[in-house]
C-alpha positions in Angstrom: -7.7 -22.8 17.7 -10.1 -20.1 16.5 -12.4 -20.6 19.5 -9.4 -20.4 21.9 -8.2 -17.1 20.3 -11.6 -15.6 20.4 -12.0 -16.6 24.1 -8.6 -15.1 24.8 -9.6 -11.8 23.2 -12.9 -11.7 25.2 -11.1 -12.3 28.5 -8.5 -9.6 27.6 -11.3 -7.2 26.7 -13.1 -7.9 30.0 -9.8 -7.3 31.9 -9.3 -4.0 30.1 -12.9 -3.0 30.8 -12.5 -3.8 34.5 -9.3 -1.7 34.7 -11.0 1.2 32.8 -14.0 1.2 35.1 -11.7 1.2 38.2 -9.6 4.1 36.8 -12.4 6.0 35.1 -14.2 7.5 38.1 -12.7 10.4 39.9 -13.5 12.8 42.8 -15.0 16.2 42.0 -12.4 18.8 41.1 -12.3 22.5 40.5 -10.5 22.2 37.2 -12.2 23.8 34.2 -12.6 22.1 30.9 -9.9 23.1 28.5 -12.0 23.4 25.4 -14.1 26.4 24.2 -17.3 24.8 25.6 -17.4 22.4 28.5 -19.8 20.0 26.8 -22.3 20.2 24.1 -22.4 23.9 22.9 -26.1 24.3 23.4 -27.9 27.0 25.4 -30.9 24.7 26.0 -30.9 21.5 28.0 -28.1 19.3 26.4 -29.9 16.1 27.4 -32.5 14.2 25.4 -31.7 15.3 21.8 -33.4 12.8 19.5 -31.2 13.6 16.6 -27.7 12.1 16.4 -24.8 14.4 17.7 -21.3 13.8 16.4 -18.8 13.2 19.2 -15.8 12.7 17.0 -14.0 9.7 15.5 -17.3 9.0 13.6 -19.3 8.1 16.6 -22.7 9.6 17.1 -24.9 9.8 20.3 -28.5 10.6 20.9 -31.2 10.4 23.6 -28.7 11.0 26.4 -30.4 11.2 29.8 -29.2 11.7 33.3 -30.8 10.4 36.5 -30.0 10.3 40.2 -28.4 7.1 41.5 -27.5 6.1 45.1 -23.8 6.3 44.1 -24.0 9.4 42.0 -25.8 9.8 38.7 -26.6 7.5 35.8 -25.9 8.7 32.3 -27.7 6.6 29.6 -28.4 7.0 25.9 -27.6 5.5 22.5 -24.3 5.5 20.6 -23.9 4.8 16.9 -20.8 3.3 15.2 -20.3 5.2 11.9 -16.6 4.3 11.6 -15.2 1.8 9.2 -14.7 -1.5 10.9 -15.7 -3.7 13.8 -14.8 -3.2 17.4 -14.4 -6.2 19.7 -14.2 -3.6 22.5 -14.9 0.2 22.1 -14.1 2.4 25.1 -15.6 5.8 25.8 -15.2 8.4 28.6 -18.2 10.3 30.0 -17.4 13.6 31.7 -19.9 15.8 33.6 -19.7 19.6 34.2 -21.7 22.2 36.0 -23.0 25.4 34.6 -19.6 27.1 35.1 -17.8 24.4 33.2 -16.3 23.0 36.4 -15.5 19.3 36.1 -17.7 17.2 38.4 -16.6 13.7 37.6 -16.2 11.0 34.9 -16.4 7.3 34.2 -15.6 5.1 31.3 -17.9 2.8 29.5 -17.3 0.0 27.0 -19.3 -1.5 24.3 -18.5 -5.1 23.2 -18.9 -6.4 19.6 -19.6 -3.0 18.2 -20.3 -3.4 14.5 -20.3 -0.7 11.8 -23.7 0.9 11.3 -25.1 -0.4 14.6 -26.6 1.8 17.3 -26.3 0.4 20.8 -27.6 1.6 24.2 -25.2 2.7 26.9 -25.5 3.2 30.6 -22.8 4.4 33.0 -22.7 5.5 36.6 -20.6 8.6 37.4 -20.0 8.3 41.2 -20.1 11.1 43.7 -22.0 13.6 41.5 -25.3 15.2 42.4 -27.9 15.4 39.6 -28.7 19.0 40.5 -25.1 20.1 39.9 -24.9 18.7 36.3 -25.4 21.1 33.5 -23.7 19.3 30.6 -21.6 16.4 29.5 -18.8 15.4 27.2 -18.4 11.9 25.7 -15.3 10.9 23.9 -13.9 7.8 22.2 -10.7 6.5 23.8 -8.7 5.0 20.9 
């Protein structure tokens, strides 16, 4: 019974992940980010910080890198679960912006079996975005 329930949860989580990945990408748009800053409020390069950066909801990120990919760009780094509790499935959204805070694109990423106090690597492709256009990013937890 326990094994069957766990397997049902895993299958459900995978279906949600597939749906999130299908809906997460978007075409470039000319909408501006609604916040005060369109990504990390940093005058220097926002990528590659070795110290943890708080992204809200008690999740922290570091070592975020971006690289060209045949379909767009790859955003990779590390994310730390500083919340109280275990996530069978934690979902995040990565958004990219240019130097004028114009939204370029986004995609969702999921981390399975995300335990409290654990740091996990992440990697997500944001389609139809050129590396040379990206100035900053915003990563958020999707509760």
